[in-house]
N, C-alpha and C positions, 0 to 999 in steps of 0.2 A: 535266518536274517541273511538278506540279501547282499549283493557283492559290494557296493558305495555303503550300505549302512555299517557291515564290517570295517572298511575302509577305514570310513568316519570314526570307529569307536577305537580300531588299532592305532589309526595314523593318528591320534590324540596322542597316544601313550608314546609311540614311536617318536613324536615331537618331543615333548618332555625330553625323554630319555636321550634324543640327538641333542637336545639344548645343554645338557647336564654334562654330557662327553664331550659337547664343543668347551663348556667353563673348564671342565679338566685340561683341555689343551692349553687354554689361553691360563688358566693355574701355574703348570708345567714351566711355560714358556716364560711367565714373570718372573717363577722363582728359580728355574735352573739358569744356566747360561745358553747361547745357541748352542754349544758344543753339548752340553751336560742335554738339552733337549733333545739333541742326535744321539746320543747313545741312549736315552729312554726311546726314540721312535724306532730305531733299530731293534732296540730287546723286542719291543711288541710285535715290530715287523716279522721278526724271526717267530715268535708266538704264534702270529696268524700263518705263515708259512706250514710251519711244524705241524699245526693242527690241520691244515688242509690236507697235507701228505700223506698223513696218517688217516684221515676219515674215511678215504674208499670212495665218497660220495652216498655213504650210508643214509644221510638224512634225507636226502631226495628220494632215495629207494623208498626210504619208510613210508615218505607220503604217498610215493606211488602205489604202495602195495598195498595198503591200506584201503587207499579210493579206489585204485583201478582195478586192483586182482582182488581184491575181500579177503585180503589174508586176515585170519585170527589175529587180534592187536598181541594178546598173549605170546605168541611166537614171535612177533617183530620185538615186542619189550624183550624176551628172552636170548634172541640172537643179538640183540643190542648191547645189553649187559654182558654178556661173552663176548662180543667184539672189543667193548670199553676195556675189560679186563685185561685182553691181548695186547692192547695199542698201550697199555701201561708200561710193558716191557719192550716194546716195538720201539716208544719211544726213546727209551734209554739207551738202547741199539743205536739209533740213529743218531742222537746228538753226542754219542762217543766215535762213531765214524767223523761226524762232522770235526769235532775237535782234534783227532787224532790225524786228519787229512791236511789240517791246516786250513780248512773253507771258514771257522768263526775268525781265525785269525787274521785271513786274507781282507773281508769286508769291515775289520775294523771292530769287532767285536772282543777278540783279547780271550784268554783261558782260564778266567777266574773261575775257580770250582764253584762256589756259593752263588755267582751268576749263573753259572750253568745250572746247578740244583734248581733253582728259581725258575730258570727255563722251561725245565722240565715240569716243574707242578702246574705253572701258568699254561703251558701248551698242552697238559694230559686234562687239565678243568675245561680247557677249550674244546678239545675234543670231546666230552661229555657232555658239553651243552651243544654242540653240532649235533652230534649222533641221535638225543632226545629230542630237539627241536624239531626234527623230522616229525618226529610221533606227536609233536603237540600240535604242531599245522597240521598234520593230517586227521588229526580229531578232530580239527577245527576248533579248539578252544583257543579262542581270538582275545579274550576275556583274561584268562590266566595267562596268556603270553605277554598282555600290556601289561598287568600287573608285575610280571617278573622283570619287566623291562624298564618300568620303573624304579623297582629294588635294586636292579643289578647297577643301575645307574646312582644311584643313592650311597651304594655300598663302595663304588668307586671314586663315587667325589669326596666321600668322608674320608679313605686311604690316601686322596691328594690332599685334603686340609691338612692330615697330620704331617705331611713334609715339613708345613710350619716350624712347628717347636723342636721338628729334630734336626736343626740346621741346613734346611735345603740341599742336601748330599744324594746325588742320584743313586747311589747303591742302595739308599735308604726307602726313597721312592720307588724302587723297583721291587724292592722286598714287600713294602705295603701294599702296591698294586697288585702281587700276585698273588698274595694274603687273600686281598678281597676277594679277586677271580677264582680263588678257590674254594672259598664258604660260598659265594653264590652257585657255584654247580653244585654242591653239597644240596643246596636250598631247590636248586631247580630240578632234582631228580625227585626228591620228596615233595614238593608240590605238584610234580606231575602223577605220580604212585598215589598221591591223597585225593586227585580228580577222578580216577581212573577204575580204582578198586570197588570190588574185588576182581580178579584176574586170573586166569591160570598159566603162568607162563613156563613154558619149554622152549627148547631148542632144535630148531630143524634146519639139519645142515642143507639137505636140497634147494630149502627156501633159501637161505644163507647166500648159497652160492649165487642164485638166481639176481638175490638185493645185489651183491658184489659187482656181478655181471651189468645189469643194469647201471648201479650206481658208479663203477668205474667209470663209464662215460662221461658224467656228471663231473666226477673225480678231478677227471683230465681238463675239461673246460674250465672249472670252476681255479683248478690249480695255475692254467696259463692266464686266468683272469685277474688273479691274485697278482701276478708278474706281472701283467700287464700294468696292475694298477699301482700296486708295491714296489716292484721289483727296482725300478730306481732307485730306491733305498741303500739297496747291494752295492750296486754301480757308483754311486757316490761314494758310498762307504770304502770300498775298492779305491777310487780314483782322485775323489776330493776331499774326505775327512768328513769327522763330527759336525762341523760347523754346516757347511754345506745340506748335510743332513737334516740339519736344526730348522735350517729357513727354508728347505722343500715342505718339511713336516708341518711345519706352521700355515703355508701355502694350502697344502693340501687341506687343511681344517676348513678353509672359505668353500673348498670344493664340496665338502660335505651336503653344504646347505644347499647344492645344485641337485646332489644326489639323491638327498634325501626322499622327495617323492616317489620317484622312478624305482627306488631302493621298498621304498615301504609297499607300492603298488604291487610291485613286483613279486614280495613276499608272501601277497595272497593270491596273486596270480594263478600261481601252478596248483595248488588246494583248489581252485575255482575250475580253472580248466580239464582238471582231470574228472572233474565230474558232470562237465558237459557232453552228452549222447550226440548230439549232432557236430561234424567236423566243421560246417561251413559254420557255424554260430561261432567254434572256437575261432577260427579264422578271423572273421569279424571281431570278436570280441579284442583278440587279441591286437588288431590294427587300431582298434579305436584306444584301447590302453595307452600304445605307443605315442600316436599323436595327442592323447592328453596328456602325459607325462613330458611331450617338448614343448606342449603349450605353456606349460606353469613353470617348466625349468628356464628356459630362456629369458624371460623378461627378470626371474632371480639372478641369474649370472650376469645379464647386462647390467643392473644395478650394482651389483658387487665388480664389476668390472670398473666403472665409472669411480665408483667411492673409494675403491684400494688405498689409494694415495692416503685416505685419511682412516679407514678402516685398520689396516695395518698397525701403523704406529701408534695408535690410540688405543688398540686392542691388547695388543701384543707389548708393547714396546717400541721406543725409537732404536733398540738393537736388530730389530727385524726388518727396518726400512728396506734395507737390501733385496727382501722378499718381495714388494710390489709387484715390481715386471712378472716375477715367476708365479705371482698368485693368477694375475689376468692371463696369461698364458695357459695356465692349467684349466681356468673357466671356461676356455673356449673348447676345451677337450672334453670337459667334464659335460658338455651339455651333447657332444657327439656319443659319448660313452651310453647317454641315455638308451639311445636305440640298441644296445646290446645288453643292457641290463633286464629291459622287456621282453625282447626277442629269444634270448636263452632261455626262459621260462616256458614261453610257447614251444621252443621245436622239444623241449624235456617233455611236456605235457602229451606229445606225440609221440615220443620215444624215439625222436630223429635228432640227435644230440649230434651228430654228425654234421650239419652245419653250424653249429657253433662250436665245433673243436677246430673246423676249418677254419673259420672267421677267427677264433681266438688265434690260432698257429700263424696266420698270415698276420695278424695285429702285432703277434710275438716279435717276429721275424723283423718288423718296423722297428717295434719299439729297441730291440737289440743293437739293429744296427745304428739308427741313427744316436742312439743314447751314447754308445762307446765312440762315436765321430764328435757330437755334439759336449758332452759333458767334460772333457779334457778341455776345452775351448773356453766354453760357458758357464761349468759347475750347475750348481741348480737351475738357472733359467734354461740350460741346454736339457737339462731333464724335462722342465716343462714342453720345450718343443717336441720332444720324443714324444712325450706322453698324448700330446694334440695329435700329432701324426700317426700314433698307433691308433686313437680312438676313431680318427676320421678314417683307416682303412676296415676298422672292424664294424663301423657303419654301413660302409658301401655294401661290404661282403654280406653282411645280414639282410639289407634289405634286396640285394640281388637275390639271396637264397629262401625268402619271406615270398618273392615274386615266383619264383620257382615253384616251391611247395602249395601255393595256394591259388597261384593265377589272379589274382587281387592287385590292383595298379599299385605301385610303389608310393603314390599319393595318399593313397588310403592309408597308410601308417605313420605320413608327417604332416598333412595339412588339418587342421581342426576342422569342424563342421558347428552348422548351429545347434546342431543335437548336443553336440560335446559342453559347448556353454551352459546347457540347460542339464545336465548331469552335474556338471560342479555346483550351481547352483541350489541342486536339489541336494546333494551331499552336505553342503553349508546349511539349508535349512533341516536336515536332519540331525546335526551335530547341536544343531542350536534346541532343537526338540530334545535330544536327549539330556542336555543340561538344565533344560527348564523345570 
């Protein structure tokens, strides 16, 4: 299956999954107050942060070692299983430190033991998903992953709908979604095992050390990337409160519409690039992917910006009308963030994560500095400005790094060509053919 056909298959299920996740955001915004929605967003931001802290880049390492290093799948599965078991304990210690140090209270999370237990459960399940996802993508099981995305979205949607008969309580909402996340994690591992058996599982310490050495570079850039993307919620929690988080999180749902294509294509890009034997082919394909992503995301962002005054109150409710300006500013940053989303996969494929890490660090410095200056005065809108400034910084650094590494002109990664339009059209025709 060629790259664009794989993109058509995976993209269709990814679109359906994203649409369902968006629906979950709409439902929680409607059922919970902006303050309740803020608590909900803060909780699952902590889940993402904890999972990324604990994963150590093993997901990307699994993809890389399975394809480029040709390590036996059984060894990688054994290493992953051992790592997941160890992370179970590590996560507990991490949350204990966060609670006793006062960090959770400082960002408005509180010290509720039940919520802390749910946080551990959802985070551990997410670590399992992340770790085994690298094996699924590395095995090029895109159809399996597509089905699993739909199953995951359906479980989360079901858990969200169950909020209605339980009285729209934020604590119940957290418990239901955490349970759905854990249930999917069990299914995810089982579905992978069913597709790749039989295999001889074993643990190799030398291979694991190499995996962590490779993955740690991805881990750092992913962690910084998450903070660049979601860290504003932590600052808002510390400086503005749950209602500001609620407004910001609803605005971010529109950003997901812009990030959808580069996120989808970027997911498939790493396994594809590591298979290419000619470095020049990889360079040119990465440039093509970047400009193709921009070609698609810019019109989407412009449409959402123009109609945001109508979309936000109609979809989420008049309680979120104050989020319109925030959403419009975030959309600008989302377009610029497309470049980082694509290029970071390229640099990972050639084991040059230093460029991604440098770009992410520059972006994080801009994000932290501007957030602490702007949020006290402008609240959620200030966070949106900081987000866009951070995205601009990372885009500039990534394009310069790409130029240094490949000697290709920056325009090759930004401006679409006639051939790009042809590829889009062929992909559409391919998808139509798949459905007929």
